[in-house]
C-alpha positions in Angstrom: 100.7 103.4 108.4 97.5 104.4 110.3 97.0 106.0 113.7 93.5 104.6 114.3 90.6 102.9 112.7 89.1 106.4 112.1 92.3 107.4 110.4 92.1 104.4 108.2 88.5 105.0 107.2 89.2 108.6 106.4 92.2 107.9 104.2 90.4 104.9 102.5 87.4 107.1 101.7 89.6 109.9 100.3 91.5 107.3 98.2 88.4 105.7 96.7 86.6 109.0 96.1 89.5 111.0 94.8 92.0 108.3 93.9 94.6 110.2 95.9 97.6 108.1 97.1 98.9 108.6 100.7 102.5 109.0 99.8 103.4 110.2 103.3 103.6 106.6 104.2 105.7 104.4 101.9 104.0 101.3 103.4 100.4 102.5 103.0 98.2 99.6 101.8 96.2 102.3 99.9 98.9 102.9 97.4 98.1 101.5 94.0 101.5 102.1 92.3 104.7 100.4 92.9 107.9 101.0 90.9 110.7 98.4 90.8 114.1 98.6 89.3 114.5 97.0 85.8 116.4 93.7 86.2 116.0 93.8 89.9 117.3 95.9 92.8 120.9 94.7 92.0 120.7 97.3 89.2 120.9 100.1 91.8 124.0 98.5 93.5 125.7 97.9 90.1 125.2 101.5 89.0 126.4 102.8 92.4 129.5 100.6 92.2 130.2 101.8 88.6 129.9 105.5 89.7 132.2 104.9 92.7 134.8 103.3 90.4 134.7 106.3 88.2 135.4 108.5 91.2 138.5 106.4 92.1 137.0 104.0 94.7 138.9 100.7 95.0 136.8 97.6 95.9 138.6 94.6 97.6 136.0 91.9 98.1 136.7 88.8 100.2 138.4 90.5 103.2 137.6 89.5 106.7 138.4 91.8 109.6 140.1 90.2 112.5 141.1 93.0 114.9 140.7 96.8 115.3 143.4 98.7 117.1 142.4 101.9 118.9 144.2 104.8 120.6 143.2 108.3 121.8 139.6 107.8 120.7 140.6 106.9 117.2 140.9 103.7 115.2 144.6 103.4 114.3 144.8 100.1 112.4 142.6 97.4 110.9 144.0 93.9 110.9 142.6 91.4 108.4 142.7 87.6 108.4 144.8 87.5 105.2 147.6 89.4 107.0 147.0 92.8 105.5 147.1 95.8 107.9 145.4 99.1 107.0 146.5 102.2 109.0 146.3 106.0 109.1 142.8 106.5 107.6 140.9 109.8 107.9 137.6 108.0 108.4 136.4 104.4 108.6 132.7 103.5 108.0 131.6 100.1 109.1 128.4 98.2 108.1 129.5 94.8 109.6 127.2 93.3 112.3 127.5 95.1 115.6 128.3 91.9 117.4 131.2 91.1 115.1 132.4 94.7 115.3 132.6 94.6 119.1 134.4 91.3 118.9 137.2 92.8 116.7 137.6 95.5 119.2 138.2 92.9 121.9 135.4 94.2 124.1 132.6 91.8 123.4 130.8 90.2 126.3 131.1 86.4 126.5 127.6 86.0 125.3 125.8 88.8 123.4 122.4 89.8 124.6 121.4 90.5 121.0 121.3 88.0 118.1 120.6 88.0 114.4 118.4 85.6 112.4 120.0 84.1 109.3 118.2 83.3 106.1 118.2 80.4 103.5 116.9 81.7 100.2 115.6 79.2 97.7 114.8 80.3 94.1 112.7 78.3 91.6 112.6 78.8 87.9 109.0 77.9 87.2 107.8 77.3 83.6 104.5 79.1 84.2 103.5 82.8 83.5 103.0 83.3 87.3 102.7 81.2 90.4 99.8 83.1 91.9 97.9 86.3 91.5 99.8 87.9 94.3 103.4 89.4 94.3 104.0 88.4 98.0 102.5 85.7 100.2 103.3 85.2 103.8 103.0 81.7 105.4 102.6 81.4 109.2 102.1 77.6 109.0 104.7 75.6 111.1 104.5 72.8 108.6 105.7 75.0 105.7 109.4 75.8 105.9 109.3 79.2 104.2 107.8 82.3 105.7 107.4 84.4 102.5 107.5 84.0 98.8 107.9 86.6 96.1 106.7 86.0 92.5 108.9 88.2 90.4 106.7 88.0 87.3 104.4 90.7 88.9 107.2 93.2 89.1 107.5 93.6 85.3 111.3 94.2 85.7 112.6 92.1 82.9 113.8 89.5 85.4 112.1 86.5 83.9 111.7 85.1 80.3 108.3 85.5 78.7 105.9 82.8 79.8 107.9 81.9 82.9 108.5 83.2 86.4 111.1 83.2 89.1 110.0 82.8 92.7 112.1 83.5 95.8 111.4 81.7 99.1 112.7 83.1 102.4 113.4 80.6 105.2 114.5 82.4 108.4 116.6 80.3 110.8 119.8 80.1 112.8 123.0 78.5 111.5 122.6 75.6 114.0 119.2 74.7 112.6 118.8 71.7 110.4 117.4 73.6 107.5 120.6 75.7 107.4 122.8 72.6 107.5 120.7 70.6 105.1 121.9 70.1 101.5 120.6 72.3 98.7 118.6 69.3 97.4 116.9 68.8 100.7 116.0 72.5 101.0 114.4 72.5 97.6 112.6 69.3 98.5 111.1 71.0 101.6 110.1 74.1 99.6 108.4 71.9 97.0 106.5 70.1 99.8 105.4 73.4 101.2 104.1 74.5 97.8 102.2 71.3 97.5 100.6 71.8 100.9 99.6 75.3 100.0 98.2 74.0 96.7 100.3 76.4 94.7 102.4 74.2 92.5 101.9 70.6 91.2 104.8 68.4 92.3 105.1 67.1 88.8 106.1 70.5 87.4 109.9 70.4 86.8 111.8 73.5 88.0 115.4 74.5 88.1 116.4 75.6 91.6 119.1 77.7 93.4 119.9 78.0 97.1 121.7 80.8 98.9 122.5 81.1 102.6 123.2 84.4 104.3 123.9 85.2 108.0 123.0 88.4 110.0 119.7 89.1 108.2 117.2 90.0 110.9 118.0 91.8 114.1 115.8 90.1 116.7 113.7 92.7 118.6 112.9 91.7 122.1 111.9 93.8 125.1 114.8 96.1 126.1 116.8 95.6 123.0 117.0 99.3 122.2 118.6 100.0 125.6 121.0 97.1 125.1 122.1 98.4 121.7 122.7 101.8 123.1 124.9 100.3 125.9 126.8 98.1 123.4 127.5 101.2 121.2 129.3 103.1 124.0 132.8 102.0 123.0 132.1 103.1 119.5 130.2 106.3 120.1 133.2 108.3 121.1 135.6 107.3 118.3 136.4 110.4 116.3 137.2 108.8 112.9 134.9 105.8 113.0 131.2 105.3 112.4 129.0 102.2 112.3 125.8 102.3 110.3 123.2 100.3 108.5 120.8 97.5 109.4 123.6 95.2 110.8 125.9 97.9 112.0 123.3 99.5 114.2 121.2 96.4 114.9 118.3 98.3 113.4 115.3 96.6 111.8 114.8 98.8 108.7 114.3 98.7 105.0 116.8 99.5 102.3 115.6 103.1 101.9 116.5 104.0 105.5 119.9 102.3 105.2 120.5 104.6 102.3 119.4 107.6 104.3 121.7 106.6 107.2 124.6 106.3 104.7 123.9 109.8 103.3 123.8 111.2 106.8 127.2 109.6 107.7 128.7 110.9 104.4 127.4 114.5 105.1 129.0 114.4 108.6 132.3 113.2 107.1 132.2 116.0 104.5 131.8 118.4 107.4 135.0 117.0 109.1 133.0 115.6 112.0 134.9 114.3 115.0 131.8 112.8 116.6 128.9 111.1 114.9 125.2 111.2 115.4 123.6 107.9 116.2 119.9 108.0 115.7 117.9 105.3 117.6 114.6 106.7 116.5 113.5 105.7 113.0 112.6 107.8 110.0 111.1 104.8 108.3 107.3 105.4 108.1 106.5 101.8 109.0 108.4 101.9 112.3 106.6 101.7 115.6 106.4 104.5 118.2 108.3 102.5 120.8 111.7 103.3 119.1 110.9 107.0 119.1 109.9 106.9 122.8 113.1 105.2 123.9 115.2 107.5 121.7 113.7 110.6 123.2 114.2 109.3 126.8 117.8 108.4 126.0 118.6 111.8 124.4 116.9 113.7 127.3 119.4 112.0 129.8 122.5 113.0 127.8 
């Protein structure tokens, strides 16, 4: 959000003197306003799904792609594990994890040089107005299983009953880790132990709890990963009726706003009858580092 200490001091002075928000950076710590969807971010997804349904979109949840058949730089058919085959489509947009996409094309290396972190989410219904005075708290401690908590009472989004709060805990891991394989009861037990160590919640307070597990959450960024992703995308890049996008589809660590921007960009290209798709490795997200931009510029200059 800041280019230098001087930049920070200048913006901080302007903010405190003139109360002017720096909206050029969505992640600026100097912003004092934050707007959240009523009843949670799922409201946005629900409204989008409703509008798509009105326009004739058919949703078929629960499908798992097994194989992609290609010919003449086009995707000809999609084969699903339930036996259904989908063929002859003008365009196909994929947001599945890049590693799984390559596997379905039959071109995946034996061991991928990139990997996603998974997440165990634990949610507690706490009979208190709030857990702490902060909306988000990060925990670097090794003896606390969760890395971040979110106290939803602060968002004023009609997500919790009056006088109570809901708190989400994020536990990043791999599927082979013991926390992923532990029972829901054990996960909640470890979360409660972490809260006690952080002196945030008395162990005697009774709470209802829910546990959810999700894979492919965090693309792991290590030295050289951008060049690796560009190389892995080569079999996809030249397909005329297929585009992969999104956080998982492009192995791109970004927020929801940029995923939506990428989706709009892909839709605009389809509307223009594109037979090749732009793949941006640089990031429009204001919180992204300059390293992505440098690698992207070097890559584009060699094409």
